[in-house]
N, C-alpha and C positions, 0 to 999 in steps of 0.2 A: 309867554303870550297866552292868554286865556280867551275863551269864547268859542264861537262856532264859525264855519266857514261854509259857503254855498258850493256844492259839488255838482258837476253834471255826471249823470250815471246812465248806463244802458240798462233799460228795464226789460228789453226783448228785442226781437228783430224789428227794426224800423220804428223803435219806440225809445225815446229819450226822455229823461226828466231831470229835475233838480232836487237835491236833498241838502238839508243843513246837517253838518257833521261837526263833531268836536274837533278843534285844532290840535293835532298831535304834538307831543313834546319830544324833541329829538333825543335820542340816547347818545352815549359816548361814540364818537367817530361818525356821527350823522349830522346832517344840516336839514333845517326847515326852509323850504323855498316857497315864494309866493309867485304864482303864474301871472304874468302881466298880459301876455298875449298868446294866443294858441292858433296854429294854422291847421287845416284839414287837408290830408293828402288822399291819394287814391286807395291806399290800404284801409284808411279810416272809413271811407265810404263803402268799400267792399265788406268790412266787418259790420257796419250799420245795416247794410241791405241783406246779408246772408247770415250773420252771426258766427262766421268761420274766419279764423285767423291762420295764415301760413306761418308756422313757427320756424320754418327753414329760413325765413327772411329776418334780417336784423331791423326791427321796427325802431324808428326814431321819431320823436315827436318834434314838430316844428313849434318850439315854444320860446318865449322870452321870460326869464325868471329873474328874481332877486332873492339873495340870501337873507332870511329874516333872523334866524337864530342858529347858533352852533352848540352842539351837545358836548 
């Protein structure tokens, strides 16, 4: 799969943006997934507002994804 993908990136505290990035090629024992839907949780909002993540918490993303390619 060639081309670019649109990515949401945090540019600073309370500042989000979008960037076009090259679609990565999965290496051996990796998969490329496409995010279909993404949810936002309280931890995400805390990071957006303060820029601080509590690494003692196991962060899980609320996402729906599809496998696109296997390396």
